[in-house]
NUZALUM-367716 format. One record per atom (N, C-alpha, C): residue in three letters; z, y negated, x. Coordinates in steps of 0.05 Angstrom, whole numbers, plus 5000, padded with zeros to 4 digits. Atoms other than C-alpha are relative to their C-alpha. Example, Ala and Ser with C-alpha at 12.3 -4.5 7.8 and 13.67 -1.06 7.14 Angstrom:
<atoms>
ALA500050245018
ALA515650905246
ALA500049765018
SER499950244984
SER514350215273
SER501449784985
</atoms>
This chain:
<atoms>
MET500050245017
MET500050005000
MET500049755017
GLN499950234983
GLN502049515055
GLN497449975016
TYR502550014985
TYR495749695094
TYR497849884983
ALA502050105018
ALA491349565033
ALA500449704995
GLN499450285005
GLN494848905020
GLN499149835025
ARG500850144976
ARG493848695093
ARG496949985002
THR502950004999
THR486448895087
THR498849794981
ARG500950205019
ARG485548485024
ARG500449725009
LEU499450274990
LEU488947885055
LEU498149935023
SER501850064978
SER484647945117
SER497249944990
ARG502650055012
ARG478347985075
ARG499949724987
PHE499950275012
PHE480547365036
PHE500049795021
GLN500050204978
GLN481947005101
GLN497349975012
ARG502750014988
ARG475147195128
ARG498149854981
LEU501650145020
LEU471846945063
LEU500549705001
ARG499350284999
ARG475546285067
ARG498949875026
ASN501150104975
ASN473646195140
ASN497049984999
TRP502950015003
TRP466446355123
TRP499149764984
LEU500850235017
LEU466245825068
LEU500749745013
ASN499250254987
ASN469745315112
ASN498249935023
ASN501850054979
ASN464145355162
ASN498149764992
ASP501650245008
ASP460844655162
ASP497050055001
GLY502949944998
GLY454044905185
GLY499050164977
LEU500749835023
LEU453945435131
LEU499949844974
ARG500050175025
ARG455844935077
ARG497549824999
GLU502450175000
GLU450244475099
GLU497550154992
ARG502349845007
ARG445245045093
ARG500150094971
LEU499849905028
LEU447945265025
LEU499649774980
TYR500250225020
TYR447844564993
TYR497350004985
PRO502650015015
PRO440244574977
PRO499850224979
PHE500249775019
PHE440745264944
PHE501949964976
VAL498150055022
VAL446945064904
VAL498949794981
ILE501250225017
ILE443444424880
ILE497750114983
ILE502349895015
ILE437044804861
ILE501050184978
ALA499049815020
ALA441045344825
ALA501349844977
GLY498750165021
GLY445244814788
GLY497949854983
ALA502150145015
ALA438944424769
ALA498650194981
TYR501449795016
TYR435645064743
TYR501850074976
LEU498249935022
LEU441845244702
LEU500249774980
LEU499850235017
LEU442344534675
LEU497449984983
ALA502550015015
ALA434944554655
ALA499950204978
MET500049805020
MET435745204618
MET501949934977
MET498050085021
MET442044964581
MET499049764985
GLY501050245013
GLY438744294567
GLY497750074981
GLY502249925018
GLY432444624539
GLY501050134975
TYR498849875024
TYR436645054493
TYR501349804982
ALA498650205017
ALA440844454470
ALA498049834985
ILE502050175014
ILE434644034455
ILE498750154978
GLY501349855021
GLY431444594416
GLY501950084977
ALA498249915021
ALA437744784378
ALA501149784983
THR498950225016
THR440044094354
THR498549745006
LYS501450264997
LYS437243404343
LYS501549815019
PHE498550164981
PHE442843124387
PHE499950135028
GLY500249864975
GLY440643564445
GLY499749825024
ILE500550184978
ILE438342984488
ILE502649865008
PHE497450124994
PHE445342674483
PHE501850215014
VAL498549794987
VAL448343344502
VAL499350025030
VAL500949994973
VAL444043374564
VAL500949765016
GLY499050244986
GLY445742654581
GLY502950015007
GLY497149974995
GLY453142804574
GLY500550205023
MET499649814978
MET452443414619
MET499349885027
VAL500850124975
VAL448743024672
VAL502149805009
ALA497950204994
ALA453942464668
ALA502550135010
GLY497649864992
GLY459642964674
GLY499750115028
ILE500549894974
ILE456643304734
ILE500049785021
ALA500150234981
ALA455142634767
ALA502849895005
GLY497350104997
GLY462242424754
GLY501750175019
ILE498649814982
ILE465043044788
ILE499149965029
VAL501150034973
VAL460442954848
VAL500949745012
ILE499250264990
ILE462042214855
ILE503049995006
GLY497249994995
GLY469442354849
GLY500750145025
LEU499549854976
LEU469142854905
LEU498649885024
ARG501650134978
ARG463842484947
ARG499349724991
PRO500550285009
PRO464541734932
PRO497649875013
GLN502350134987
GLN459041564982
GLN497450044984
PHE502449965017
PHE453841874935
PHE500049804977
GLY499850205021
GLY456341424880
GLY499349725011
LEU500550264988
LEU455940834928
LEU497049965003
TYR502950034997
TYR448540974941
TYR498749934973
ILE501050065027
ILE447240984866
ILE500649724992
LEU499150265008
LEU451240354856
LEU498449785014
ILE501650204985
ILE447439964910
ILE497249984987
PHE502750005013
PHE440840174878
PHE500249864972
PHE499650125027
PHE443439984808
PHE500449705002
VAL499450294997
VAL446139314831
VAL497549855007
PHE502350154991
PHE439839104868
PHE497849994979
THR502149995019
THR435039324814
THR500849904972
ASN499050095026
ASN439439044758
ASN499750224979
MET500649785017
MET438739734728
MET501950024976
SER498249995022
SER444939674685
SER499049834976
ASP501150185021
ASP442039084646
ASP497450114989
VAL502549895009
VAL435239414643
VAL500450234981
LEU499449785018
LEU438040044612
LEU501249914974
GLU498750105024
GLU442139644563
GLU497949874981
VAL502050135016
VAL436139234539
VAL497950204991
ALA502249825007
ALA430839784541
ALA500950244983
PHE499249755013
PHE434940384517
PHE502749984986
ASP497550045014
ASP441240074487
ASP502350165012
ILE497849874986
ILE445640404539
ILE501949795010
PRO498150214993
PRO451939994549
PRO500449985031
ASP499750074971
ASP453939694617
ASP501050255015
SER499349764985
SER453940284665
SER501349945027
ASN498950074974
ASN455939904727
ASN503050015001
LYS497150015001
LYS463139814705
LYS501250285002
ALA499149734999
ALA464140554693
ALA499550125028
LEU500749894974
LEU460640724759
LEU501949885021
VAL498250134981
VAL464840214798
VAL502850124998
ALA497449895003
ALA471240484768
ALA500250285011
LEU500049734990
LEU469341204784
LEU500050015030
ILE500250004970
ILE467441054856
ILE502649895012
PHE497550124990
PHE473740624865
PHE502250215000
VAL497949795002
VAL478241194841
VAL499450225021
GLY500749804981
GLY474441694884
GLY500649925029
THR499550114974
THR475141244945
THR503050015006
ILE497150004997
ILE482641154934
ILE501050295004
ALA499149724998
ALA483441904924
ALA499450125027
SER500649904974
SER479842054989
SER501849895022
VAL498150124981
VAL484341565026
VAL502750154999
VAL497449875003
VAL490541904998
VAL499950295008
LEU500149714995
LEU488342635002
LEU499450075029
TYR500849944972
TYR485242605071
TYR501549835020
ASN498250164983
ASN490542135099
ASN498449805017
LYS501550204986
LYS485441605118
LYS501449734998
PRO498750265001
PRO487740905136
PRO498649824979
LEU501150195020
LEU486840385080
LEU499249755015
ILE501050234985
ILE482539825108
ILE500349754983
PHE499650255014
PHE485139155085
PHE500849795021
ARG499650184977
ARG484438625139
ARG499849714992
GLY500250285006
GLY483937875145
GLY497549934984
PRO502450075016
PRO476737845119
PRO500350074970
GLU499749935028
GLU478538215055
GLU502149814987
ILE498150205010
ILE484537745047
ILE498749744994
ALA501550255004
ALA479837155054
ALA498350014974
VAL501649965024
VAL475337434999
VAL501949994976
LEU498150005022
LEU481437554955
LEU501149724995
ALA499150285003
ALA483736834968
ALA498049844984
PHE502050145016
PHE477136584941
PHE500250074971
GLY499549925028
GLY478336984878
GLY502449854988
MET497750155009
MET485136654872
MET499449714995
ALA500950275004
ALA481835974880
ALA498549974974
ILE501450015026
ILE477236134822
ILE502050014977
LEU498049985021
LEU483236334780
LEU501549744997
LEU498650265002
LEU486835684797
LEU498349794986
SER501850205013
SER480735274777
SER499950044970
LEU500149945029
LEU480635634710
LEU502549904986
PHE497550095012
PHE487935494697
PHE500149694999
ALA500050295000
ALA487034764717
ALA498149894979
ALA501950095020
ALA481034694671
ALA501150004972
GLU498749985027
GLU485434894612
GLU501649754993
ARG498150225005
ARG490034304621
ARG499149735012
ASP500850244986
ASP486233794664
ASP498849804980
THR501050215018
THR485133154624
THR497549875009
ASN502450134990
ASN479532934670
ASN497550154992
VAL502349855009
VAL475033484644
VAL499149884974
VAL501050145024
VAL470533164592
VAL500350184976
PRO499849845025
PRO471133374519
PRO497550174995
PRO502349825005
PRO466533914491
PRO497549834993
PRO502450155004
PRO459333664492
PRO498750064973
PRO501549945024
PRO454733604432
PRO498150245005
PRO501849774996
PRO450134204420
PRO497349915011
SER502750054991
SER443534234457
SER498050084978
VAL502049965021
VAL437034284417
VAL497850195011
ASP502149824993
ASP432134864419
ASP497349864998
ALA502550154999
ALA425334584440
ALA498050094979
GLU502049895019
GLU421335044393
GLU500949974971
THR499150005028
THR425635094330
THR501449754992
GLY498550235007
GLY429534454334
GLY502950054991
GLU497349935008
GLU435934834319
GLU502149935022
ALA497850064982
ALA442634654350
ALA500950255014
ILE499049784984
ILE445135104406
ILE502749925011
PHE497450064990
PHE452535104419
PHE500750165025
THR499349864975
THR454935264489
THR502550164997
LYS497749825002
LYS459535854492
LYS502049935022
THR497950064980
THR466135684527
THR500550255017
PRO499549764982
PRO467136134588
PRO502750124994
ASP497449865004
ASP472536654577
ASP501250075027
MET498649964974
MET477636684633
MET500250295007
ALA499749724995
ALA478737424625
ALA497450135009
ASP502649904993
ASP471337584628
ASP499249925028
ILE500750104973
ILE470337154690
ILE501550165022
MET498449874979
MET476037484728
MET499450305001
ILE500849715000
ILE474038194706
ILE497450035016
ASP502549994985
ASP467038064733
ASP500549975030
TRP499450044972
TRP469937804798
TRP501450245012
PHE498649774989
PHE474738384807
PHE498150245002
LYS501949784997
LYS468938864794
LYS498449965025
ASP501450054975
ASP465038534850
ASP501850055025
PHE498149954978
PHE471238564895
PHE500450305004
ALA499749714998
ALA471939304879
ALA497650125015
ILE502449914985
ILE464739414903
ILE500349945030
LEU499550074972
LEU466439044967
LEU502150185013
PHE497849824990
PHE472839454975
PHE498950285007
VAL501149734996
VAL469040114968
VAL498250005024
ILE501950014978
ILE463539915017
ILE501649995027
VAL498450034976
VAL468839705068
VAL501450275007
GLN498649744994
GLN472740365061
GLN498150215010
LEU501949784993
LEU466540805067
LEU498349945024
SER501750074978
SER463340435125
SER501150105027
THR499049884975
THR467640805177
THR498250225010
THR501949784993
THR462341355176
THR497349895005
GLU502650114992
GLU455941195213
GLU497850084981
ARG502149915018
ARG451541615168
ARG500049854974
VAL499750145025
VAL454141295105
VAL499149715003
TRP500750284995
TRP453440595135
TRP497049975003
LYS502950024996
LYS446240725157
LYS498650054973
ASN501349945026
ASN444441025089
ASN500049764981
THR499950235018
THR446740405053
THR497849805006
HIS502250184992
HIS441639995092
HIS497350104989
TRP502549895011
TRP436040465073
TRP499949984970
ILE500050035029
ILE438140465001
ILE499449724991
LEU500450285006
LEU438139705001
LEU497049945001
ILE502850084998
ILE430939635026
ILE498250184982
CYS501549845018
CYS428540224984
CYS500149894972
ALA499750135027
ALA431239884921
ALA498249754999
ALA501750245000
ALA427839234942
ALA497150075001
GLY502849914999
GLY421439594960
GLY499050114974
PHE500749895026
PHE421439954893
PHE499249784981
LEU500650225017
LEU421739304855
LEU497549855010
ALA502250154988
ALA416838974903
ALA497350154994
ALA502449845005
ALA411739544893
ALA499049954972
LEU500850055028
LEU411739434818
LEU498949714997
SER500950285002
SER410938674827
SER497349965014
VAL502650034986
VAL405338734878
VAL497850134984
TYR502049875017
TYR401739224833
TYR499249814977
GLN500750195022
GLN402138714776
GLN498249785010
THR501550224990
THR399538164820
THR497150085007
VAL502649914991
VAL393738564849
VAL498350084976
SER501549895023
SER391738894783
SER499749804978
LYS499950205021
LYS393138274740
LYS501050124973
ASP499049885024
ASP396438744691
ASP503049934996
TYR497350105004
TYR402538334671
TYR501250094974
LYS498949915026
LYS403338644602
LYS501950235004
ASN498349774995
ASN406439274630
ASN502449905018
ASP497750104984
ASP413439054652
ASP501850235009
PHE498549774990
PHE415839764668
PHE502950004989
TYR497449995014
TYR421539754617
TYR501949775009
GLY498450234992
GLY423839074643
GLY500649985029
LEU499650014971
LEU423739224717
LEU498049825014
ALA502050164987
ALA417638794730
ALA499049794980
LYS500850215019
LYS417538184684
LYS498449785015
ALA501750214988
ALA412537624697
ALA499249804980
PRO500650215020
PRO413037044648
PRO498549775012
VAL501550244991
VAL409136394652
VAL502049785005
HIS498350224992
HIS412635824689
HIS498349775010
GLU501450234988
GLU410735134713
GLU499750045030
ILE500549994971
ILE407435154782
ILE500249735012
THR499850284994
THR406134414790
THR499649854974
ALA500250165024
ALA405733844741
ALA497250054987
GLY502449955015
GLY400534044688
GLY498750275007
ASN501249744992
ASN399234734719
ASN502150224996
ASP498249785006
ASP402735344689
ASP498650265008
SER501149744992
SER401836054714
SER502250214999
VAL498149785000
VAL405136734717
VAL501649995026
ARG498249974976
ARG411136794764
ARG501750254997
LEU498549755001
LEU414437444781
LEU503049964998
THR497150025001
THR421637534761
THR501350285002
GLY498849734997
GLY422538294767
GLY501950064977
PRO498149935021
PRO428638544729
PRO501849764993
LEU498450245005
LEU431637834730
LEU498549824981
ASP501250195018
ASP430037234687
ASP498949755014
ASP500850244986
ASP428436724741
ASP498650085026
PRO501549924976
PRO423136774796
PRO501349925026
ASN498750094975
ASN427336384847
ASN502250205009
TYR498049814994
TYR433036884843
TYR498750275009
TYR501449754993
TYR428137464847
TYR499049985029
ALA500950054972
ALA425237154911
ALA502450015019
MET497750024982
MET432237034939
MET501150285007
ILE498949734993
ILE434537764934
ILE498150155019
HIS501849884981
HIS428237974971
HIS500249875027
VAL499550134974
VAL429437455025
VAL502550135012
MET497649884990
MET436337775031
MET499450285012
ALA500549734991
ALA433338475040
ALA497950015023
LEU502249984981
LEU427338305085
LEU501050035029
PRO499249964972
PRO431138225152
PRO501050295005
THR499249734996
THR434238915142
THR497650185004
ALA502549844996
ALA427239215135
ALA498949955027
VAL501150074973
VAL424938845198
VAL501650145022
TYR498349894978
TYR430839085240
TYR500250304998
LEU500249715002
LEU430439795213
LEU497550095014
PHE502549934986
PHE423239795238
PHE500549985030
VAL499550044971
VAL425739545306
VAL501850225011
SER498049824989
SER431640025313
SER499550294995
THR500549725007
THR429040665281
THR498250125021
LYS501549864979
LYS426441165333
LYS497750164988
SER502049835013
SER422541595284
SER497649834992
TYR502550135009
TYR415241405272
TYR499849984970
ILE500150005030
ILE415941595199
ILE501949794990
GLY498250215008
GLY422041155193
GLY498949725004
LYS501350264995
LYS418340575225
LYS497849944980
ALA502150045019
ALA412440675179
ALA501149934972
ILE498750065026
ILE416940675117
ILE501149725000
ALA498950274998
ALA420540055140
ALA497949795000
ALA502250194998
ALA413939705155
ALA498849964972
VAL501250025026
VAL410939865087
VAL501849854980
LEU498150145018
LEU417239655049
LEU500249715007
GLY499950284992
GLY417639025090
GLY497749834991
MET502450145009
MET410538825074
MET500049964970
LEU499850035029
LEU411638955000
LEU502049784992
ILE498050205005
ILE417938535001
ILE499049725006
LEU501150264992
LEU414537965038
LEU497949914979
GLY501950075020
GLY408737974989
GLY501249914974
THR498650085024
THR413437944930
THR501249735002
ILE498850264996
ILE417037344959
ILE497949784996
LEU502150205002
LEU410536964965
LEU498949984972
PHE501150005027
PHE408137164896
PHE501849874979
THR498250135019
THR414236854863
THR499749694999
PHE500450294997
PHE412036144884
PHE502649855005
SER497450134996
SER419236004904
SER500049835025
ARG500050174977
ARG419735404949
ARG502550045017
GLY497549954985
GLY427035534968
GLY499850265016
ALA500349744985
ALA425336254987
ALA498149965023
PHE501850064978
PHE419535995029
PHE501449875023
LEU498550134979
LEU424235545068
LEU501950215013
GLY498349794989
GLY429036135075
GLY498550195018
LEU501749834983
LEU423336555103
LEU499549875027
VAL500550154975
VAL421836015155
VAL502450025018
VAL497650004984
VAL429035985177
VAL500650275013
ILE499449734989
ILE430236735184
ILE497750095018
GLY502249934982
GLY423336805216
GLY500549885028
ILE499450134974
ILE425336305271
ILE502350145014
LEU497749874988
LEU432036645281
LEU499350285010
THR500849734991
THR428737335285
THR498449995025
ILE501650044975
ILE423637095337
ILE501849955024
ARG498150074978
ARG429336805378
ARG501750245007
ASP498349774995
ASP433737425371
ASP498550225015
LEU501649784987
LEU428237925390
LEU498549915024
LYS501450114977
LYS425537455444
LYS497050054999
LEU502949965004
LEU418537495416
LEU498549755009
ASN501850224992
ASN412737075440
ASN499249844975
PRO500650155024
PRO412236505389
PRO497049964996
TYR502950045003
TYR404736405403
TYR498750254988
LYS501149765012
LYS403237135388
LYS500850034971
ILE499149995028
ILE407337095325
ILE498549814983
ALA501650195015
ALA403636475304
ALA497250104994
LEU502649885003
LEU397036835315
LEU500150224979
MET499749795020
MET399437435275
MET500449884972
GLY499550135026
GLY401836965220
GLY497449894988
ALA502650115009
ALA394936635217
ALA498250234989
LEU501649775009
LEU391637325211
LEU501150104974
LEU498849905025
LEU396537525157
LEU499249824977
ILE500850195021
ILE395036895117
ILE497150044992
ALA502949955006
ALA387537035124
ALA499650254984
ILE500349755014
ILE388537745099
ILE501049974971
LEU498750035027
LEU393037535040
LEU498649794983
SER501250225016
SER388936935019
SER498450094976
PRO501549925024
PRO384237324973
PRO501750084976
VAL498349905022
VAL390137604933
VAL502349814994
MET497950195005
MET394736994936
MET499549874973
PRO500350125026
PRO396036714867
PRO498949715001
LYS501150275001
LYS392336084847
LYS502349794997
GLY497950215001
GLY396535454859
GLY502250035020
PHE497849964981
PHE400935744914
PHE500249775020
THR500150224980
THR398735224965
THR501049744988
ASP499250255014
ASP399634654915
ASP503050004995
ARG497249985005
ARG406534914898
ARG501649955025
MET498550044975
MET408834934971
MET499749725010
ALA500450284991
ALA405834244983
ALA502049814987
THR498150185013
THR410833944933
THR502749995015
LEU497550014984
LEU416334094984
LEU500249735014
GLY499950274987
GLY414333425015
GLY501449804982
GLY498650195018
GLY417333084953
GLY502950005004
ILE497150004995
ILE424333284976
ILE500749785020
LEU499450194979
LEU423832815035
LEU499649724990
PRO500250275009
PRO424732065028
PRO497249885002
GLN502750104997
GLN417731925054
GLN497950154985
GLY501949845014
GLY414632425007
GLY498349844981
ASP501850125019
ASP408932264960
ASP501449924975
ALA498650095024
ALA411231844901
ALA499350174976
LYS500849835022
LYS407332294855
LYS501750255000
MET498249774999
MET411332884880
MET502849944991
GLN497350075007
GLN417732504871
GLN500549994970
THR499750025030
THR416432424796
THR499650264986
GLU500349745013
GLU415233164784
GLU502550074985
SER497749955017
SER419833394728
SER502150185013
SER498149824987
SER422833944770
SER501849865019
PHE498350144981
PHE425233474824
PHE501849794986
ARG498350195015
ARG427732954773
ARG502450154988
GLY497849845012
GLY431733504739
GLY502050085021
ARG498249914979
ARG434533754805
ARG501749765010
THR498550244992
THR436533044825
THR502349944981
SER498050045021
SER440232954759
SER502350205003
GLU498049794998
GLU443733624767
GLU501849965024
ALA498450044976
ALA445933454838
ALA502049774996
LEU498350245005
LEU448632764818
LEU502350064981
VAL497949925020
VAL452433064759
VAL502150175015
ALA498049834985
ALA455733574806
ALA501849825017
VAL498450184984
VAL457933014852
VAL502049844983
GLN498350155017
GLN460732624794
GLN502350174989
MET497949815009
MET464533234767
MET502150035022
TYR498149974978
TYR467533324836
TYR501749755004
ALA498550254997
ALA469532594840
ALA502149974978
ASP498150015022
ASP472932644772
ASP502250215002
ASN498149784998
ASN476433294789
ASN500150105029
PRO500349944972
PRO477233304865
PRO501750235010
ILE498249804989
ILE482833814873
ILE499050284993
LEU500749735009
LEU481034434831
LEU497450014984
GLY502550005015
GLY474534224797
GLY500350034970
VAL500149985030
VAL472434324725
VAL500450294991
GLY499749725007
GLY473335084728
GLY497550165002
LYS502349824997
LYS468835674741
LYS498350024974
ARG502049985022
ARG462535674696
ARG500349774979
ASN499650235018
ASN464535004665
ASN498049775006
TYR502050214994
TYR458934594698
TYR498049964977
ALA502150025022
ALA453734764644
ALA501249884975
LYS498850095025
LYS458634624588
LYS500349695000
ASN499650284998
ASN459733914614
ASN497649845009
TYR502350134988
TYR452733754639
TYR498949774983
LEU501350205016
LEU449933364580
LEU501749744998
GLN498350245001
GLN455932894577
GLN499549825025
TYR500450154976
TYR454632684649
TYR497149915003
SER502850074995
SER447032704650
SER499049784981
SER500750225019
SER446532244589
SER500649735012
ARG499350254987
ARG449731704631
ARG498049925022
LEU501950054978
LEU444731784688
LEU497249924990
GLY502650075011
GLY438331774646
GLY497750115016
LEU502249894985
LEU434332174697
LEU498750244987
ASP500949755012
ASP433732824658
ASP499749974970
ASP500550035029
ASP430532794589
ASP500250264985
ARG499749745012
ARG431833524575
ARG502750024986
LEU497549995016
LEU437033594519
LEU501050294999
GLU499149734998
GLU439734254543
GLU502050025023
ASP498049954979
ASP445434524585
ASP498550095025
ARG501249934974
ARG443534574658
ARG502150095020
GLN498249914978
GLN446434884721
GLN499649825024
ALA500050184977
ALA447834544787
ALA497650055019
HIS502249934982
HIS442034904823
HIS500749965029
SER499249994972
SER446034914887
SER502750145001
LEU497549854998
LEU451535414904
LEU502249825010
TYR498050164987
TYR455134894946
TYR500949774982
LEU499350215020
LEU454834324895
LEU501550124977
GLU498649875022
GLU456934814841
GLU502850075008
THR497449934990
THR462735054883
THR501849765001
ALA498450244999
ALA465034344894
ALA500749904972
ALA499550105027
ALA464334154821
ALA501950174984
GLU498449825016
GLU467534774792
GLU502650085014
GLY497649914986
GLY472634934847
GLY501449785014
GLY498750234986
GLY474134244876
GLY500350055030
THR499649984971
THR476534144947
THR501250275008
VAL498849744994
VAL480734784944
VAL497950225001
GLY502149805001
GLY474935214923
GLY498049985022
LEU502050054979
LEU470134894973
LEU501250095027
MET498849934974
MET475034985031
MET500450305003
VAL499649714999
VAL476735705014
VAL497450145004
PHE502749894997
PHE469335865007
PHE499049975029
GLY500950044972
GLY467835555075
GLY501550185019
ILE498449824983
ILE473535935108
ILE499150294997
MET500849725005
MET471336585076
MET497350055015
MET502649954987
MET464136505101
MET500349995031
PHE499550004971
PHE466636315171
PHE501150265009
VAL498849744993
VAL470836945173
VAL497950224999
VAL502149795003
VAL465037375149
VAL498149995024
PHE501950024977
PHE460237115202
PHE501450065026
ARG498549934976
ARG465637165255
ARG500250305004
GLU499849714999
GLU466437895237
GLU497350135009
THR502649894992
THR458938025245
THR499549965029
PHE500450054972
PHE458737695313
PHE501850185017
THR498249834986
THR464838085335
THR499050294999
ALA501149735002
ALA461638725310
ALA497750055020
LYS502249984981
LYS455438595352
LYS501150025029
LYS498850004974
LYS459838465413
LYS501250285006
LEU498849744995
LEU463739115405
LEU497950225003
LEU502149794998
LEU457439525394
LEU498449985026
ARG501350024974
ARG454239245457
ARG501850125022
ILE498149884981
ILE460539455495
ILE499750305000
THR500249715002
THR459740165469
THR497250105006
GLY502849924994
GLY452240165486
GLY498350074976
ARG501649945024
ARG449940235414
ARG498349764991
HIS501850235005
HIS444439715416
HIS498450044975
ASP501549945024
ASP440840065359
ASP501649904975
LEU498350095023
LEU446739905313
LEU500249695000
VAL499950294998
VAL446839185339
VAL497749884984
HIS502350095015
HIS439839095310
HIS500550014969
ARG499549975029
ARG442139355242
ARG502049784990
VAL498150215007
VAL448038865242
VAL498649744997
THR501550255001
THR443238295257
THR498449984975
GLY501650005025
GLY438938495198
GLY501749924976
ILE498250085022
ILE444838445150
ILE500949715004
GLN499150274994
GLN447137805184
GLN497949794991
LEU502250195008
LEU440337465175
LEU499450014970
GLY500349995029
GLY439937725104
GLY502049814986
LEU498050185010
LEU446437345090
LEU499249715005
VAL500950274994
VAL443536725124
VAL497849934980
GLY502250065018
GLY437236775081
GLY501149954972
TYR498850045026
TYR441436835018
TYR501349724998
LEU498650265000
LEU445636225037
LEU498049775002
MET502050215000
MET439335825053
MET498849964973
CYS501150035027
CYS436335974985
CYS502049884981
SER497950105017
SER443035794954
SER500349705001
ILE500050295000
ILE442035074975
ILE498649904974
PHE501650085024
PHE437235044915
PHE500750164975
LEU499449825023
LEU440435574870
LEU503050024997
HIS497249975005
HIS447235644837
HIS500750305000
SER498949734996
SER451436274831
SER499450204977
ASP500849795018
ASP447736644776
ASP499450265016
TYR500449744987
TYR447037394792
TYR501750015026
GLU498250024978
GLU453037314837
GLU500550275014
ARG499549744988
ARG453538064849
ARG498450055025
TYR501649974976
TYR447938014900
TYR501449885024
PHE498550134978
PHE452037534941
PHE502250185010
TRP497849834992
TRP458037994941
TRP499050265013
LEU501149764988
LEU453638584958
LEU499449955030
VAL500750054972
VAL450938265022
VAL502549935016
VAL497550054986
VAL457938005040
VAL501550265006
ALA498749744996
ALA460738715031
ALA498650155022
MET501549864979
MET455239005075
MET500549875028
ALA499350144975
ALA456738475128
ALA502850095010
LEU497349914992
LEU464138665128
LEU500050295008
GLY500249724992
GLY462139395131
GLY499150035028
CYS500849994972
CYS458739245197
CYS502349985019
SER497750034983
SER465239015227
SER501850245000
VAL498449765002
VAL468839635201
VAL498950225018
LEU501249794984
LEU463840105233
LEU500249945030
ALA499850074972
ALA463839715299
ALA502850055011
ALA497249954991
ALA471439745303
ALA500550305003
GLU499649714998
GLU471240495291
GLU498550115025
LYS501549914977
LYS465840595344
LYS501449925026
TYR498650104977
TYR469740175393
TYR502650175005
ARG497649844997
ARG476140575379
ARG499350285012
GLN500949744988
GLN472341225393
GLN499249975029
TYR500850054972
TYR469440925456
TYR502449985018
GLU497650044984
GLU476240715482
GLU501550265003
ALA498749744999
ALA479241395465
ALA498750185021
GLN501549844981
GLN473741745504
GLN500449905029
ARG499650114974
ARG474541275562
ARG502750065012
GLN497349944992
GLN482041375565
GLN500350305007
ASN500049714995
ASN481142135561
ASN498750065027
ALA501549964975
ALA476142095618
ALA501849925024
VAL498250094979
VAL481141705660
VAL502250205005
ILE497949814997
ILE486642205646
ILE499050265014
ASP501149774988
ASP482142785664
ASP499549965030
LEU500550064972
LEU480242445729
LEU502649995016
GLN497450004987
GLN487542325746
GLN501050285005
GLN499049724997
GLN489243055734
GLN498450155021
GLU501649874979
GLU483443285777
GLU500849915028
THR499250124974
THR485642815833
THR502750125008
TYR497349894994
TYR492843085827
TYR499750295009
VAL500449724992
VAL490443815831
VAL498950025028
VAL501249994973
VAL486143675892
VAL502049925021
GLY498050094981
GLY491743285925
GLY502150215005
</atoms>
């Protein structure tokens, strides 16, 4: 009996050791996935044939399995989340298929899975100065909202705006404090998850590829629309292209992708383009380089097809910084740029050159005709209103998302903007000053200083460890953040989740660099100890 028990135990031990073999598990994963997919397909087919609610049964099964996988492997959920955030997939699914907000459930699931992995595997919880700076900005937003409730300097509720087509009154919805803070904490949770999971090089690298694949996916749809002129097919809302003003008296189609504004659509691609460029530079595989090059060209084409002047300026800035960083010959780059323009000229949208020419109207010596363009008059009014709001409420501002609610009261005094509608500040920095006051502006500035300091420190540590390939990837994220901030000179904080996504990826760079440096120092110290022991033995 005792012998049989010992035999059974030894067999169980051998089975457990066999299953714990990492190489074996890696080889078994594809077969397990294929078998699971086959079983799910059979069960789903039966469910769809047996009941009219079969499709919901299958959807529930897929969601349940995905939930288990994400709970056990939060990095898989992170990849899905990055793709969903960049493609605005949650809103697309809600509009096209009446599926409620999926991002919140996904964020909650990944957050719980990340915390569980920290606790179960005894991993250190990463919460440093940069994360505290981000949290401080959230507290500044909360303070501005509390101040807006009682500040007597905030103007009274404005009269309703008027719909240009129907003439009906449109009342501005007062921002809800709870909704604003829930949205912010959701964004902070995404940042927290990315920071915790960036200690693993493979996960960190994969997030970069997911980012440019998501951007390239949207860009491919938009480029197809532009080349084929088939704007009626919006791919369930992933590739919208409404008609907008190009220049005074000239309207044309402008790409907006899954968003509602072409300038924001251009901005998120400006954010992704440097990552594609530096993946091309740092990737050793020819296939990887080819994929990065194709995605980069699609992203660049989409930026140009949006007619966004702010994005064009952002491209110029990050282009100059990239040439300087990679020590490229500027004359060769200029020649390549001229050839690229010659190649793209036949497919460039009509009016692109005229649209970019209106940038001269920003300067004081610009053409007077450009200065009177309605777009610039509106932007001037919005900027002056932001300055006036800041002057009236210099400490904590008028409160997050309260600029639009108060715009008409201020703009009516200026007389520059004849549009009887609520407007936004069209500048992240002016909006931050108007809505957050001096406190919000200072905390935002400190936060961005800390984030950029972390990226420079990450590059320094990676150079010490000899990982120059990773330095290039950090530079790509760093320049993506620069591009976003450049475009934000002309855009306010709509679609704020993209900003927090690139900030999170920047902080993830510093986490990985610190981990690589720790491993490097440990190996170096072990080598010194081994050398000392060998010297002692010889002596």
